[in-house]
PyMOL CGO cylinders between C-alpha atoms (Angstrom):
from pymol import cmd
from pymol.cgo import CYLINDER

trace = [
    CYLINDER, 180.35, 143.73, 80.75, 179.93, 147.42, 79.85, 0.3, 1, 1, 1, 1, 1, 1,
    CYLINDER, 179.93, 147.42, 79.85, 181.81, 150.07, 81.79, 0.3, 1, 1, 1, 1, 1, 1,
    CYLINDER, 181.81, 150.07, 81.79, 180.30, 153.51, 82.38, 0.3, 1, 1, 1, 1, 1, 1,
    CYLINDER, 180.30, 153.51, 82.38, 182.29, 156.57, 83.35, 0.3, 1, 1, 1, 1, 1, 1,
    CYLINDER, 182.29, 156.57, 83.35, 181.55, 159.95, 84.88, 0.3, 1, 1, 1, 1, 1, 1,
    CYLINDER, 181.55, 159.95, 84.88, 183.64, 163.03, 85.57, 0.3, 1, 1, 1, 1, 1, 1,
    CYLINDER, 183.64, 163.03, 85.57, 182.88, 165.53, 88.36, 0.3, 1, 1, 1, 1, 1, 1,
    CYLINDER, 182.88, 165.53, 88.36, 184.71, 168.89, 88.48, 0.3, 1, 1, 1, 1, 1, 1,
    CYLINDER, 184.71, 168.89, 88.48, 184.62, 171.61, 91.10, 0.3, 1, 1, 1, 1, 1, 1,
    CYLINDER, 184.62, 171.61, 91.10, 183.58, 175.01, 89.75, 0.3, 1, 1, 1, 1, 1, 1,
    CYLINDER, 183.58, 175.01, 89.75, 183.69, 176.96, 93.02, 0.3, 1, 1, 1, 1, 1, 1,
    CYLINDER, 183.69, 176.96, 93.02, 182.93, 176.03, 96.62, 0.3, 1, 1, 1, 1, 1, 1,
    CYLINDER, 182.93, 176.03, 96.62, 180.58, 173.07, 96.42, 0.3, 1, 1, 1, 1, 1, 1,
    CYLINDER, 180.58, 173.07, 96.42, 179.31, 173.99, 92.96, 0.3, 1, 1, 1, 1, 1, 1,
    CYLINDER, 179.31, 173.99, 92.96, 180.16, 171.06, 90.71, 0.3, 1, 1, 1, 1, 1, 1,
    CYLINDER, 180.16, 171.06, 90.71, 179.69, 170.12, 87.10, 0.3, 1, 1, 1, 1, 1, 1,
    CYLINDER, 179.69, 170.12, 87.10, 179.50, 166.51, 85.97, 0.3, 1, 1, 1, 1, 1, 1,
    CYLINDER, 179.50, 166.51, 85.97, 179.24, 164.61, 82.72, 0.3, 1, 1, 1, 1, 1, 1,
    CYLINDER, 179.24, 164.61, 82.72, 179.13, 161.00, 81.74, 0.3, 1, 1, 1, 1, 1, 1,
    CYLINDER, 179.13, 161.00, 81.74, 179.67, 158.99, 78.57, 0.3, 1, 1, 1, 1, 1, 1,
    CYLINDER, 179.67, 158.99, 78.57, 176.95, 160.86, 76.68, 0.3, 1, 1, 1, 1, 1, 1,
    CYLINDER, 176.95, 160.86, 76.68, 178.87, 164.13, 77.22, 0.3, 1, 1, 1, 1, 1, 1,
    CYLINDER, 178.87, 164.13, 77.22, 175.85, 165.94, 78.73, 0.3, 1, 1, 1, 1, 1, 1,
    CYLINDER, 175.85, 165.94, 78.73, 176.77, 168.29, 81.56, 0.3, 1, 1, 1, 1, 1, 1,
    CYLINDER, 176.77, 168.29, 81.56, 174.83, 168.57, 84.83, 0.3, 1, 1, 1, 1, 1, 1,
    CYLINDER, 174.83, 168.57, 84.83, 175.28, 171.17, 87.56, 0.3, 1, 1, 1, 1, 1, 1,
    CYLINDER, 175.28, 171.17, 87.56, 175.23, 170.05, 91.19, 0.3, 1, 1, 1, 1, 1, 1,
    CYLINDER, 175.23, 170.05, 91.19, 175.47, 172.32, 94.17, 0.3, 1, 1, 1, 1, 1, 1,
    CYLINDER, 175.47, 172.32, 94.17, 175.04, 172.62, 97.88, 0.3, 1, 1, 1, 1, 1, 1,
    CYLINDER, 175.04, 172.62, 97.88, 173.46, 175.30, 99.98, 0.3, 1, 1, 1, 1, 1, 1,
    CYLINDER, 173.46, 175.30, 99.98, 175.20, 178.57, 100.74, 0.3, 1, 1, 1, 1, 1, 1,
    CYLINDER, 175.20, 178.57, 100.74, 175.53, 177.34, 104.33, 0.3, 1, 1, 1, 1, 1, 1,
    CYLINDER, 175.53, 177.34, 104.33, 178.04, 174.73, 103.12, 0.3, 1, 1, 1, 1, 1, 1,
    CYLINDER, 178.04, 174.73, 103.12, 179.97, 176.80, 100.58, 0.3, 1, 1, 1, 1, 1, 1,
    CYLINDER, 179.97, 176.80, 100.58, 177.62, 176.39, 97.66, 0.3, 1, 1, 1, 1, 1, 1,
    CYLINDER, 177.62, 176.39, 97.66, 175.63, 178.87, 95.64, 0.3, 1, 1, 1, 1, 1, 1,
    CYLINDER, 175.63, 178.87, 95.64, 172.35, 176.92, 95.25, 0.3, 1, 1, 1, 1, 1, 1,
    CYLINDER, 172.35, 176.92, 95.25, 173.18, 176.86, 91.53, 0.3, 1, 1, 1, 1, 1, 1,
    CYLINDER, 173.18, 176.86, 91.53, 172.05, 173.30, 90.88, 0.3, 1, 1, 1, 1, 1, 1,
    CYLINDER, 172.05, 173.30, 90.88, 170.32, 170.25, 92.26, 0.3, 1, 1, 1, 1, 1, 1,
    CYLINDER, 170.32, 170.25, 92.26, 171.95, 168.35, 95.08, 0.3, 1, 1, 1, 1, 1, 1,
    CYLINDER, 171.95, 168.35, 95.08, 173.30, 164.88, 94.35, 0.3, 1, 1, 1, 1, 1, 1,
    CYLINDER, 173.30, 164.88, 94.35, 170.51, 163.43, 96.52, 0.3, 1, 1, 1, 1, 1, 1,
    CYLINDER, 170.51, 163.43, 96.52, 167.88, 165.31, 94.51, 0.3, 1, 1, 1, 1, 1, 1,
    CYLINDER, 167.88, 165.31, 94.51, 169.42, 163.99, 91.30, 0.3, 1, 1, 1, 1, 1, 1,
    CYLINDER, 169.42, 163.99, 91.30, 169.09, 160.45, 92.67, 0.3, 1, 1, 1, 1, 1, 1,
    CYLINDER, 169.09, 160.45, 92.67, 165.32, 160.96, 93.09, 0.3, 1, 1, 1, 1, 1, 1,
    CYLINDER, 165.32, 160.96, 93.09, 165.10, 162.50, 89.62, 0.3, 1, 1, 1, 1, 1, 1,
    CYLINDER, 165.10, 162.50, 89.62, 167.03, 159.55, 88.20, 0.3, 1, 1, 1, 1, 1, 1,
    CYLINDER, 167.03, 159.55, 88.20, 164.58, 157.12, 89.79, 0.3, 1, 1, 1, 1, 1, 1,
    CYLINDER, 164.58, 157.12, 89.79, 161.62, 159.09, 88.41, 0.3, 1, 1, 1, 1, 1, 1,
    CYLINDER, 161.62, 159.09, 88.41, 163.13, 159.38, 84.95, 0.3, 1, 1, 1, 1, 1, 1,
    CYLINDER, 163.13, 159.38, 84.95, 164.09, 155.72, 84.79, 0.3, 1, 1, 1, 1, 1, 1,
    CYLINDER, 164.09, 155.72, 84.79, 160.67, 154.39, 85.77, 0.3, 1, 1, 1, 1, 1, 1,
    CYLINDER, 160.67, 154.39, 85.77, 158.84, 157.02, 83.68, 0.3, 1, 1, 1, 1, 1, 1,
    CYLINDER, 158.84, 157.02, 83.68, 160.74, 155.94, 80.56, 0.3, 1, 1, 1, 1, 1, 1,
    CYLINDER, 160.74, 155.94, 80.56, 159.80, 152.32, 81.22, 0.3, 1, 1, 1, 1, 1, 1,
    CYLINDER, 159.80, 152.32, 81.22, 156.13, 152.98, 81.93, 0.3, 1, 1, 1, 1, 1, 1,
    CYLINDER, 156.13, 152.98, 81.93, 155.72, 155.31, 78.93, 0.3, 1, 1, 1, 1, 1, 1,
    CYLINDER, 155.72, 155.31, 78.93, 157.38, 152.82, 76.59, 0.3, 1, 1, 1, 1, 1, 1,
    CYLINDER, 157.38, 152.82, 76.59, 155.33, 149.87, 77.86, 0.3, 1, 1, 1, 1, 1, 1,
    CYLINDER, 155.33, 149.87, 77.86, 152.06, 151.80, 77.61, 0.3, 1, 1, 1, 1, 1, 1,
    CYLINDER, 152.06, 151.80, 77.61, 152.96, 152.94, 74.08, 0.3, 1, 1, 1, 1, 1, 1,
    CYLINDER, 152.96, 152.94, 74.08, 153.57, 149.31, 73.07, 0.3, 1, 1, 1, 1, 1, 1,
    CYLINDER, 153.57, 149.31, 73.07, 150.14, 148.42, 74.50, 0.3, 1, 1, 1, 1, 1, 1,
    CYLINDER, 150.14, 148.42, 74.50, 148.69, 151.29, 72.42, 0.3, 1, 1, 1, 1, 1, 1,
    CYLINDER, 148.69, 151.29, 72.42, 147.22, 152.78, 75.57, 0.3, 1, 1, 1, 1, 1, 1,
    CYLINDER, 147.22, 152.78, 75.57, 145.60, 156.19, 74.96, 0.3, 1, 1, 1, 1, 1, 1,
    CYLINDER, 145.60, 156.19, 74.96, 147.99, 157.99, 77.33, 0.3, 1, 1, 1, 1, 1, 1,
    CYLINDER, 147.99, 157.99, 77.33, 148.40, 161.71, 76.67, 0.3, 1, 1, 1, 1, 1, 1,
    CYLINDER, 148.40, 161.71, 76.67, 150.91, 162.51, 79.37, 0.3, 1, 1, 1, 1, 1, 1,
    CYLINDER, 150.91, 162.51, 79.37, 152.69, 161.00, 82.37, 0.3, 1, 1, 1, 1, 1, 1,
    CYLINDER, 152.69, 161.00, 82.37, 153.91, 162.69, 85.54, 0.3, 1, 1, 1, 1, 1, 1,
    CYLINDER, 153.91, 162.69, 85.54, 155.87, 161.12, 88.36, 0.3, 1, 1, 1, 1, 1, 1,
    CYLINDER, 155.87, 161.12, 88.36, 155.82, 162.58, 91.86, 0.3, 1, 1, 1, 1, 1, 1,
    CYLINDER, 155.82, 162.58, 91.86, 158.47, 161.26, 94.23, 0.3, 1, 1, 1, 1, 1, 1,
    CYLINDER, 158.47, 161.26, 94.23, 158.49, 161.80, 97.98, 0.3, 1, 1, 1, 1, 1, 1,
    CYLINDER, 158.49, 161.80, 97.98, 161.32, 160.58, 100.18, 0.3, 1, 1, 1, 1, 1, 1,
    CYLINDER, 161.32, 160.58, 100.18, 161.88, 160.65, 103.91, 0.3, 1, 1, 1, 1, 1, 1,
    CYLINDER, 161.88, 160.65, 103.91, 165.43, 161.39, 105.05, 0.3, 1, 1, 1, 1, 1, 1,
    CYLINDER, 165.43, 161.39, 105.05, 166.98, 160.13, 108.29, 0.3, 1, 1, 1, 1, 1, 1,
    CYLINDER, 166.98, 160.13, 108.29, 167.95, 162.76, 110.85, 0.3, 1, 1, 1, 1, 1, 1,
    CYLINDER, 167.95, 162.76, 110.85, 171.35, 161.19, 111.53, 0.3, 1, 1, 1, 1, 1, 1,
    CYLINDER, 171.35, 161.19, 111.53, 174.28, 161.31, 109.14, 0.3, 1, 1, 1, 1, 1, 1,
    CYLINDER, 174.28, 161.31, 109.14, 174.71, 160.19, 106.45, 0.3, 1, 1, 1, 1, 1, 1,
    CYLINDER, 174.71, 160.19, 106.45, 171.03, 161.31, 106.19, 0.3, 1, 1, 1, 1, 1, 1,
    CYLINDER, 171.03, 161.31, 106.19, 169.99, 158.59, 103.78, 0.3, 1, 1, 1, 1, 1, 1,
    CYLINDER, 169.99, 158.59, 103.78, 166.55, 158.11, 102.32, 0.3, 1, 1, 1, 1, 1, 1,
    CYLINDER, 166.55, 158.11, 102.32, 164.58, 155.85, 104.65, 0.3, 1, 1, 1, 1, 1, 1,
    CYLINDER, 164.58, 155.85, 104.65, 161.69, 155.33, 102.24, 0.3, 1, 1, 1, 1, 1, 1,
    CYLINDER, 161.69, 155.33, 102.24, 160.65, 156.60, 98.85, 0.3, 1, 1, 1, 1, 1, 1,
    CYLINDER, 160.65, 156.60, 98.85, 157.14, 156.80, 97.44, 0.3, 1, 1, 1, 1, 1, 1,
    CYLINDER, 157.14, 156.80, 97.44, 156.65, 157.04, 93.68, 0.3, 1, 1, 1, 1, 1, 1,
    CYLINDER, 156.65, 157.04, 93.68, 153.27, 158.25, 92.44, 0.3, 1, 1, 1, 1, 1, 1,
    CYLINDER, 153.27, 158.25, 92.44, 152.46, 157.83, 88.76, 0.3, 1, 1, 1, 1, 1, 1,
    CYLINDER, 152.46, 157.83, 88.76, 149.88, 160.25, 87.36, 0.3, 1, 1, 1, 1, 1, 1,
    CYLINDER, 149.88, 160.25, 87.36, 148.66, 158.99, 84.01, 0.3, 1, 1, 1, 1, 1, 1,
    CYLINDER, 148.66, 158.99, 84.01, 146.62, 161.36, 81.85, 0.3, 1, 1, 1, 1, 1, 1,
    CYLINDER, 146.62, 161.36, 81.85, 144.33, 159.97, 79.18, 0.3, 1, 1, 1, 1, 1, 1,
    CYLINDER, 144.33, 159.97, 79.18, 140.77, 159.02, 78.46, 0.3, 1, 1, 1, 1, 1, 1,
    CYLINDER, 140.77, 159.02, 78.46, 140.05, 155.27, 78.34, 0.3, 1, 1, 1, 1, 1, 1,
    CYLINDER, 140.05, 155.27, 78.34, 143.37, 154.21, 79.90, 0.3, 1, 1, 1, 1, 1, 1,
    CYLINDER, 143.37, 154.21, 79.90, 143.05, 150.66, 81.26, 0.3, 1, 1, 1, 1, 1, 1,
    CYLINDER, 143.05, 150.66, 81.26, 144.17, 150.47, 84.92, 0.3, 1, 1, 1, 1, 1, 1,
    CYLINDER, 144.17, 150.47, 84.92, 145.35, 146.89, 84.33, 0.3, 1, 1, 1, 1, 1, 1,
    CYLINDER, 145.35, 146.89, 84.33, 147.79, 148.15, 81.68, 0.3, 1, 1, 1, 1, 1, 1,
    CYLINDER, 147.79, 148.15, 81.68, 149.09, 150.83, 84.04, 0.3, 1, 1, 1, 1, 1, 1,
    CYLINDER, 149.09, 150.83, 84.04, 149.54, 148.35, 86.90, 0.3, 1, 1, 1, 1, 1, 1,
    CYLINDER, 149.54, 148.35, 86.90, 151.41, 145.93, 84.64, 0.3, 1, 1, 1, 1, 1, 1,
    CYLINDER, 151.41, 145.93, 84.64, 153.66, 148.67, 83.26, 0.3, 1, 1, 1, 1, 1, 1,
    CYLINDER, 153.66, 148.67, 83.26, 154.54, 149.80, 86.79, 0.3, 1, 1, 1, 1, 1, 1,
    CYLINDER, 154.54, 149.80, 86.79, 155.16, 146.21, 87.89, 0.3, 1, 1, 1, 1, 1, 1,
    CYLINDER, 155.16, 146.21, 87.89, 157.47, 145.53, 84.94, 0.3, 1, 1, 1, 1, 1, 1,
    CYLINDER, 157.47, 145.53, 84.94, 159.37, 148.76, 85.53, 0.3, 1, 1, 1, 1, 1, 1,
    CYLINDER, 159.37, 148.76, 85.53, 159.85, 148.21, 89.25, 0.3, 1, 1, 1, 1, 1, 1,
    CYLINDER, 159.85, 148.21, 89.25, 160.70, 144.51, 89.11, 0.3, 1, 1, 1, 1, 1, 1,
    CYLINDER, 160.70, 144.51, 89.11, 162.48, 144.07, 85.79, 0.3, 1, 1, 1, 1, 1, 1,
    CYLINDER, 162.48, 144.07, 85.79, 163.51, 147.13, 83.79, 0.3, 1, 1, 1, 1, 1, 1,
    CYLINDER, 163.51, 147.13, 83.79, 164.33, 150.17, 85.98, 0.3, 1, 1, 1, 1, 1, 1,
    CYLINDER, 164.33, 150.17, 85.98, 168.01, 149.86, 86.84, 0.3, 1, 1, 1, 1, 1, 1,
    CYLINDER, 168.01, 149.86, 86.84, 167.89, 152.79, 89.27, 0.3, 1, 1, 1, 1, 1, 1,
    CYLINDER, 167.89, 152.79, 89.27, 165.08, 151.13, 91.21, 0.3, 1, 1, 1, 1, 1, 1,
    CYLINDER, 165.08, 151.13, 91.21, 167.04, 147.86, 91.23, 0.3, 1, 1, 1, 1, 1, 1,
    CYLINDER, 167.04, 147.86, 91.23, 170.12, 149.61, 92.64, 0.3, 1, 1, 1, 1, 1, 1,
    CYLINDER, 170.12, 149.61, 92.64, 168.12, 151.29, 95.41, 0.3, 1, 1, 1, 1, 1, 1,
    CYLINDER, 168.12, 151.29, 95.41, 165.79, 148.39, 96.24, 0.3, 1, 1, 1, 1, 1, 1,
    CYLINDER, 165.79, 148.39, 96.24, 168.09, 146.68, 98.78, 0.3, 1, 1, 1, 1, 1, 1,
    CYLINDER, 168.09, 146.68, 98.78, 168.86, 149.84, 100.73, 0.3, 1, 1, 1, 1, 1, 1,
    CYLINDER, 168.86, 149.84, 100.73, 165.57, 151.75, 100.88, 0.3, 1, 1, 1, 1, 1, 1,
    CYLINDER, 165.57, 151.75, 100.88, 161.89, 150.86, 100.89, 0.3, 1, 1, 1, 1, 1, 1,
    CYLINDER, 161.89, 150.86, 100.89, 160.24, 152.02, 97.66, 0.3, 1, 1, 1, 1, 1, 1,
    CYLINDER, 160.24, 152.02, 97.66, 156.45, 152.10, 97.40, 0.3, 1, 1, 1, 1, 1, 1,
    CYLINDER, 156.45, 152.10, 97.40, 154.25, 153.00, 94.45, 0.3, 1, 1, 1, 1, 1, 1,
    CYLINDER, 154.25, 153.00, 94.45, 150.80, 154.29, 93.70, 0.3, 1, 1, 1, 1, 1, 1,
    CYLINDER, 150.80, 154.29, 93.70, 149.09, 155.60, 90.61, 0.3, 1, 1, 1, 1, 1, 1,
    CYLINDER, 149.09, 155.60, 90.61, 146.06, 157.50, 89.48, 0.3, 1, 1, 1, 1, 1, 1,
    CYLINDER, 146.06, 157.50, 89.48, 144.54, 158.00, 86.08, 0.3, 1, 1, 1, 1, 1, 1,
    CYLINDER, 144.54, 158.00, 86.08, 143.30, 161.48, 85.25, 0.3, 1, 1, 1, 1, 1, 1,
    CYLINDER, 143.30, 161.48, 85.25, 141.11, 162.38, 82.31, 0.3, 1, 1, 1, 1, 1, 1,
    CYLINDER, 141.11, 162.38, 82.31, 142.52, 165.60, 80.87, 0.3, 1, 1, 1, 1, 1, 1,
    CYLINDER, 142.52, 165.60, 80.87, 140.14, 168.52, 80.85, 0.3, 1, 1, 1, 1, 1, 1,
    CYLINDER, 140.14, 168.52, 80.85, 139.90, 170.05, 77.42, 0.3, 1, 1, 1, 1, 1, 1,
    CYLINDER, 139.90, 170.05, 77.42, 138.98, 173.70, 77.49, 0.3, 1, 1, 1, 1, 1, 1,
    CYLINDER, 138.98, 173.70, 77.49, 137.13, 174.97, 74.48, 0.3, 1, 1, 1, 1, 1, 1,
    CYLINDER, 137.13, 174.97, 74.48, 137.02, 178.59, 73.55, 0.3, 1, 1, 1, 1, 1, 1,
    CYLINDER, 137.02, 178.59, 73.55, 133.64, 180.16, 73.15, 0.3, 1, 1, 1, 1, 1, 1,
    CYLINDER, 133.64, 180.16, 73.15, 133.70, 182.72, 70.41, 0.3, 1, 1, 1, 1, 1, 1,
    CYLINDER, 133.70, 182.72, 70.41, 130.93, 185.26, 70.63, 0.3, 1, 1, 1, 1, 1, 1,
    CYLINDER, 130.93, 185.26, 70.63, 130.06, 187.37, 67.62, 0.3, 1, 1, 1, 1, 1, 1,
    CYLINDER, 130.06, 187.37, 67.62, 129.45, 191.04, 68.27, 0.3, 1, 1, 1, 1, 1, 1,
    CYLINDER, 129.45, 191.04, 68.27, 125.82, 191.99, 68.52, 0.3, 1, 1, 1, 1, 1, 1,
    CYLINDER, 125.82, 191.99, 68.52, 124.57, 193.90, 65.46, 0.3, 1, 1, 1, 1, 1, 1,
    CYLINDER, 124.57, 193.90, 65.46, 122.11, 196.74, 66.07, 0.3, 1, 1, 1, 1, 1, 1,
]
cmd.load_cgo(trace, "trace")
């Protein structure tokens, strides 16, 4: 079994810095109302970003292996938060926006399924405590061409 480690240090008020085994630092903070400076993302926001990053990495990798003509991927995550403390997420919706011409929807659906049921560890950790739903859309990128007009000769 592998052990992971993280360190969280107070900078000032509720402004915190954190790093894990990879030695990359992240800033977390709370609102000014609670002693913070709004200098970083909240831990809850980072949890949503972690979910998006985890599933995005999976989907991108799977689609690359399928040689899908994907040009770009975006993940939009929306979460509802309970009114009562500890104000947990009650449900999370993950929308995958896949950009590319000729992308097969079956490939996208399979990549999302594999990510959400097998590969995404963040999704697996959240799955038993919050409802996570998914949707996707495929967008054909619009390519803008420049029109170059020659000056009129008199």
